[in-house]
LUMTIDREN-475267 format. One record per atom (N, C-alpha, C): x, y, z; residue in three letters; residue number from 1; atom name. Coordinates in Angstrom, 3 decimals, padded with zeros to 6 digits. Layout:
<sites>
- X:Y:Z:type:seq:atom
- X:Y:Z:Ala:NUM:CA;
...
</sites>
This chain:
<sites>
- X:Y:Z:type:seq:atom
- -005.321:001.881:006.986:Met:1:N;
- -004.997:000.035:007.436:Met:1:CA;
- -005.409:-000.424:005.973:Met:1:C;
- -004.519:-000.910:004.925:Gln:2:N;
- -004.530:-001.819:004.241:Gln:2:CA;
- -005.336:-003.093:004.072:Gln:2:C;
- -006.480:-003.273:003.206:Thr:3:N;
- -006.696:-004.497:003.605:Thr:3:CA;
- -006.258:-005.724:002.928:Thr:3:C;
- -006.436:-007.004:003.166:Asn:4:N;
- -005.148:-008.112:002.253:Asn:4:CA;
- -006.108:-008.471:001.641:Asn:4:C;
- -005.867:-009.641:000.581:Phe:5:N;
- -006.238:-009.914:-000.182:Phe:5:CA;
- -007.534:-011.457:000.416:Phe:5:C;
- -007.309:-011.793:001.216:Asn:6:N;
- -007.920:-013.246:001.909:Asn:6:CA;
- -009.212:-012.268:002.722:Asn:6:C;
- -008.843:-011.055:003.202:Glu:7:N;
- -009.742:-010.471:003.561:Glu:7:CA;
- -010.898:-009.946:002.942:Glu:7:C;
- -010.403:-009.540:001.761:Ile:8:N;
- -011.323:-008.825:000.450:Ile:8:CA;
- -012.217:-010.180:-000.374:Ile:8:C;
- -011.175:-011.593:-000.027:Gln:9:N;
- -012.057:-012.811:-000.686:Gln:9:CA;
- -012.924:-013.168:000.058:Gln:9:C;
- -012.770:-013.136:001.715:Glu:10:N;
- -014.150:-013.294:002.363:Glu:10:CA;
- -015.100:-012.516:002.328:Glu:10:C;
- -014.787:-010.975:002.246:Lys:11:N;
- -016.350:-010.188:002.142:Lys:11:CA;
- -016.692:-010.612:001.072:Lys:11:C;
- -016.457:-010.447:-000.355:Val:12:N;
- -016.711:-011.008:-001.503:Val:12:CA;
- -018.216:-012.057:-001.006:Val:12:C;
- -016.998:-012.995:-000.320:Lys:13:N;
- -018.064:-014.413:-000.396:Lys:13:CA;
- -019.228:-013.949:000.935:Lys:13:C;
- -019.163:-013.345:001.838:Ala:14:N;
- -019.935:-013.368:002.389:Ala:14:CA;
- -021.250:-012.647:001.901:Ala:14:C;
- -020.834:-011.332:000.978:Ile:15:N;
- -021.866:-010.814:000.003:Ile:15:CA;
- -022.566:-011.447:-000.663:Ile:15:C;
- -021.442:-012.504:-001.365:Ile:16:N;
- -022.814:-013.356:-002.415:Ile:16:CA;
- -023.389:-014.485:-001.400:Ile:16:C;
- -023.025:-015.013:-000.517:Ile:17:N;
- -024.035:-016.031:000.337:Ile:17:CA;
- -024.717:-015.201:000.614:Ile:17:C;
- -024.788:-014.099:000.651:Ser:18:N;
- -026.338:-013.045:001.740:Ser:18:CA;
- -027.378:-013.065:000.223:Ser:18:C;
- -026.896:-013.347:-001.260:Arg:19:N;
- -027.778:-013.114:-002.033:Arg:19:CA;
- -028.277:-014.549:-002.332:Arg:19:C;
- -027.494:-015.645:-002.237:Ile:20:N;
- -027.686:-016.737:-002.597:Ile:20:CA;
- -028.965:-017.758:-001.787:Ile:20:C;
- -030.159:-018.169:-002.359:Lys:21:N;
- -030.953:-018.726:-001.614:Lys:21:CA;
- -030.964:-019.890:-001.297:Lys:21:C;
- -030.082:-020.709:-001.755:Asp:22:N;
- -029.806:-022.275:-001.952:Asp:22:CA;
- -028.599:-022.500:-000.968:Asp:22:C;
- -028.957:-023.504:-000.276:Pro:23:N;
- -028.227:-023.537:000.587:Pro:23:CA;
- -027.246:-024.893:-000.224:Pro:23:C;
- -027.745:-025.623:-001.025:Asp:24:N;
- -026.532:-026.708:-001.711:Asp:24:CA;
- -025.434:-026.069:-002.323:Asp:24:C;
- -025.904:-024.471:-002.706:Lys:25:N;
- -024.709:-023.819:-003.355:Lys:25:CA;
- -023.960:-023.501:-002.665:Lys:25:C;
- -024.399:-022.996:-001.647:Ile:26:N;
- -023.881:-022.405:-000.496:Ile:26:CA;
- -022.392:-023.146:000.372:Ile:26:C;
- -022.769:-024.126:000.199:Glu:27:N;
- -022.429:-025.324:000.985:Glu:27:CA;
- -021.057:-025.609:-000.046:Glu:27:C;
- -021.158:-025.288:-001.181:Lys:28:N;
- -020.209:-026.016:-002.251:Lys:28:CA;
- -019.414:-024.718:-002.837:Lys:28:C;
- -019.541:-023.385:-002.569:Leu:29:N;
- -019.027:-022.251:-002.963:Leu:29:CA;
- -017.279:-022.432:-002.348:Leu:29:C;
- -016.504:-022.236:-003.276:Glu:30:N;
- -015.404:-022.136:-003.315:Glu:30:CA;
- -014.982:-020.257:-003.956:Glu:30:C;
- -013.484:-020.417:-003.475:Tyr:31:N;
- -013.267:-018.884:-004.316:Tyr:31:CA;
- -013.029:-019.102:-005.747:Tyr:31:C;
- -013.113:-020.424:-006.048:Asn:32:N;
- -012.811:-020.542:-007.847:Asn:32:CA;
- -014.083:-021.047:-008.217:Asn:32:C;
- -015.395:-020.648:-008.096:Thr:33:N;
- -016.653:-021.600:-008.183:Thr:33:CA;
- -017.087:-020.417:-009.089:Thr:33:C;
- -017.544:-020.501:-010.518:Pro:34:N;
- -018.307:-019.796:-011.385:Pro:34:CA;
- -019.342:-019.037:-010.797:Pro:34:C;
- -019.097:-017.903:-010.588:Leu:35:N;
- -020.885:-017.495:-010.342:Leu:35:CA;
- -021.614:-017.462:-011.091:Leu:35:C;
- -021.374:-017.552:-012.262:Leu:36:N;
- -023.038:-017.823:-013.178:Leu:36:CA;
- -023.396:-019.462:-012.873:Leu:36:C;
- -022.784:-020.388:-012.294:Thr:37:N;
- -023.019:-021.689:-011.452:Thr:37:CA;
- -024.224:-021.795:-010.353:Thr:37:C;
- -023.876:-020.414:-009.784:Leu:38:N;
- -024.603:-020.325:-008.487:Leu:38:CA;
- -025.834:-019.096:-008.652:Leu:38:C;
- -026.203:-019.102:-010.379:Gly:39:N;
- -027.395:-018.305:-010.572:Gly:39:CA;
- -027.033:-016.535:-010.285:Gly:39:C;
- -025.883:-016.344:-010.654:Ile:40:N;
- -025.600:-015.005:-010.156:Ile:40:CA;
- -025.296:-014.933:-011.662:Ile:40:C;
- -026.037:-013.676:-011.903:Asp:41:N;
- -026.180:-013.104:-013.627:Asp:41:CA;
- -025.894:-011.789:-013.756:Asp:41:C;
- -025.329:-011.102:-014.670:Ser:42:N;
- -024.940:-009.687:-014.576:Ser:42:CA;
- -025.429:-008.547:-013.874:Ser:42:C;
- -026.324:-008.647:-013.855:Ile:43:N;
- -027.397:-007.893:-012.702:Ile:43:CA;
- -027.006:-007.946:-011.825:Ile:43:C;
- -027.274:-008.979:-010.669:Leu:44:N;
- -027.096:-009.434:-009.793:Leu:44:CA;
- -025.721:-009.208:-009.501:Leu:44:C;
- -024.493:-009.286:-010.183:Ala:45:N;
- -022.948:-009.210:-009.924:Ala:45:CA;
- -023.002:-007.891:-009.864:Ala:45:C;
- -023.500:-007.011:-010.510:Leu:46:N;
- -023.572:-005.682:-010.538:Leu:46:CA;
- -023.713:-005.039:-009.247:Leu:46:C;
- -025.033:-005.783:-008.795:Ser:47:N;
- -025.679:-004.960:-007.455:Ser:47:CA;
- -024.500:-005.683:-006.408:Ser:47:C;
- -023.746:-006.526:-006.402:Ile:48:N;
- -022.861:-007.664:-005.643:Ile:48:CA;
- -021.784:-006.011:-005.562:Ile:48:C;
- -021.119:-005.740:-007.045:Leu:49:N;
- -020.220:-005.082:-007.015:Leu:49:CA;
- -020.266:-003.675:-006.321:Leu:49:C;
- -021.670:-002.922:-006.261:Val:50:N;
- -021.771:-001.894:-005.727:Val:50:CA;
- -021.979:-001.591:-003.899:Val:50:C;
- -022.037:-002.952:-003.802:Glu:51:N;
- -021.541:-003.095:-002.097:Glu:51:CA;
- -020.513:-002.940:-002.025:Glu:51:C;
- -019.999:-003.934:-002.932:Ile:52:N;
- -018.303:-003.911:-002.685:Ile:52:CA;
- -017.764:-002.415:-003.100:Ile:52:C;
- -018.218:-001.708:-003.985:Glu:53:N;
- -017.474:-000.241:-003.985:Glu:53:CA;
- -017.723:000.553:-002.768:Glu:53:C;
- -018.815:000.444:-002.282:Glu:54:N;
- -019.358:000.818:-000.968:Glu:54:CA;
- -018.340:000.887:000.495:Glu:54:C;
- -018.446:-000.550:000.227:Glu:55:N;
- -017.620:-001.053:001.295:Glu:55:CA;
- -016.192:-001.053:001.620:Glu:55:C;
- -015.445:-000.825:000.287:Tyr:56:N;
- -014.152:-000.488:-000.003:Tyr:56:CA;
- -013.622:001.199:-000.571:Tyr:56:C;
- -014.853:001.937:-000.338:Asp:57:N;
- -014.860:002.978:-001.114:Asp:57:CA;
- -013.768:003.411:-002.101:Asp:57:C;
- -014.338:002.661:-002.706:Ile:58:N;
- -013.479:002.815:-004.509:Ile:58:CA;
- -014.720:002.837:-005.633:Ile:58:C;
- -014.106:002.945:-006.870:Glu:59:N;
- -014.831:002.911:-008.080:Glu:59:CA;
- -014.325:002.289:-009.156:Glu:59:C;
- -014.784:001.056:-009.380:Ile:60:N;
- -014.280:000.190:-010.684:Ile:60:CA;
- -015.143:000.440:-011.973:Ile:60:C;
- -013.782:000.618:-012.420:Asp:61:N;
- -014.329:001.179:-014.325:Asp:61:CA;
- -015.208:000.466:-014.854:Asp:61:C;
- -015.750:001.583:-015.331:Asp:62:N;
- -016.799:000.809:-016.116:Asp:62:CA;
- -016.134:-000.445:-017.503:Asp:62:C;
- -015.463:-000.278:-017.499:Ser:63:N;
- -014.537:-001.026:-018.609:Ser:63:CA;
- -014.242:-002.712:-017.859:Ser:63:C;
- -014.414:-002.681:-016.517:Asp:64:N;
- -013.974:-003.982:-015.762:Asp:64:CA;
- -015.376:-004.446:-015.462:Asp:64:C;
- -016.736:-003.852:-016.069:Leu:65:N;
- -017.451:-004.593:-015.618:Leu:65:CA;
- -018.516:-005.576:-016.438:Leu:65:C;
- -017.330:-006.576:-016.096:Asn:66:N;
- -018.197:-007.964:-017.487:Asn:66:CA;
- -017.692:-009.253:-016.254:Asn:66:C;
- -018.387:-010.110:-016.977:Met:67:N;
- -018.402:-011.334:-016.267:Met:67:CA;
- -017.020:-011.967:-016.517:Met:67:C;
- -016.380:-011.860:-017.270:Asp:68:N;
- -014.843:-012.069:-017.252:Asp:68:CA;
- -013.844:-011.804:-015.925:Asp:68:C;
- -014.517:-010.655:-015.797:Lys:69:N;
- -013.460:-009.981:-015.012:Lys:69:CA;
- -013.799:-010.462:-013.390:Lys:69:C;
- -015.014:-010.646:-013.274:Ile:70:N;
- -015.895:-010.992:-012.150:Ile:70:CA;
- -016.869:-012.434:-012.092:Ile:70:C;
- -015.667:-013.490:-012.571:Arg:71:N;
- -016.009:-014.581:-013.125:Arg:71:CA;
- -016.552:-015.688:-011.608:Arg:71:C;
- -015.445:-015.343:-010.452:Asp:72:N;
- -015.721:-015.986:-009.348:Asp:72:CA;
- -015.321:-014.915:-008.219:Asp:72:C;
- -015.169:-015.562:-007.098:Ile:73:N;
- -014.556:-014.925:-005.730:Ile:73:CA;
- -013.319:-014.162:-006.076:Ile:73:C;
- -012.488:-015.006:-006.239:His:74:N;
- -011.262:-014.633:-006.152:His:74:CA;
- -010.621:-013.720:-007.576:His:74:C;
- -011.470:-013.648:-009.019:Ser:75:N;
- -011.291:-012.886:-009.512:Ser:75:CA;
- -012.057:-011.618:-009.285:Ser:75:C;
- -013.136:-011.629:-008.362:Phe:76:N;
- -013.844:-010.219:-007.992:Phe:76:CA;
- -013.012:-009.543:-006.922:Phe:76:C;
- -012.078:-010.476:-006.210:Ala:77:N;
- -011.064:-009.812:-005.023:Ala:77:CA;
- -009.983:-009.323:-005.626:Ala:77:C;
- -009.784:-009.606:-006.639:Gln:78:N;
- -008.435:-009.578:-007.315:Gln:78:CA;
- -008.886:-007.902:-008.358:Gln:78:C;
- -010.417:-007.853:-008.827:Leu:79:N;
- -010.621:-006.603:-009.228:Leu:79:CA;
- -010.296:-005.521:-007.966:Leu:79:C;
- -011.138:-005.926:-007.221:Val:80:N;
- -010.910:-004.750:-005.918:Val:80:CA;
- -009.709:-004.175:-005.225:Val:80:C;
- -008.347:-005.226:-005.364:Val:81:N;
- -007.553:-005.275:-005.065:Val:81:CA;
- -006.685:-004.397:-006.517:Val:81:C;
- -006.824:-004.612:-007.435:Asp:82:N;
- -006.371:-003.724:-008.580:Asp:82:CA;
- -006.881:-002.571:-008.713:Asp:82:C;
- -008.177:-002.608:-008.560:Thr:83:N;
- -008.721:-000.962:-008.503:Thr:83:CA;
- -008.300:000.055:-007.294:Thr:83:C;
- -007.598:-000.731:-005.983:Lys:84:N;
- -007.355:000.056:-004.847:Lys:84:CA;
- -005.930:000.451:-004.997:Lys:84:C;
- -005.562:-000.116:-005.855:Ala:85:N;
- -003.865:000.081:-006.103:Ala:85:CA;
- -004.028:001.109:-007.385:Ala:85:C;
- -004.956:001.228:-008.100:Ser:86:N;
- -004.607:002.379:-008.873:Ser:86:CA;
- -004.666:003.659:-008.647:Ser:86:C;
</sites>
């Protein structure tokens, strides 16, 4: 069964919310909110990425591991879709 883009966005959002401790940031979280503004640095983004790889049984290419490709929930979900398609 193919997972749709909206479901992937919701899963990414849920994983991010599980790592944010500030309720004000969680309340303001949108699909296009820059992760850096939430206090998510590259190390935390990598741990989120590992969980997503496990969730969708994919391996994201090392060349895609930069904050430009995973700058917000939308771009994170798009990276999952692109990886699943390749």
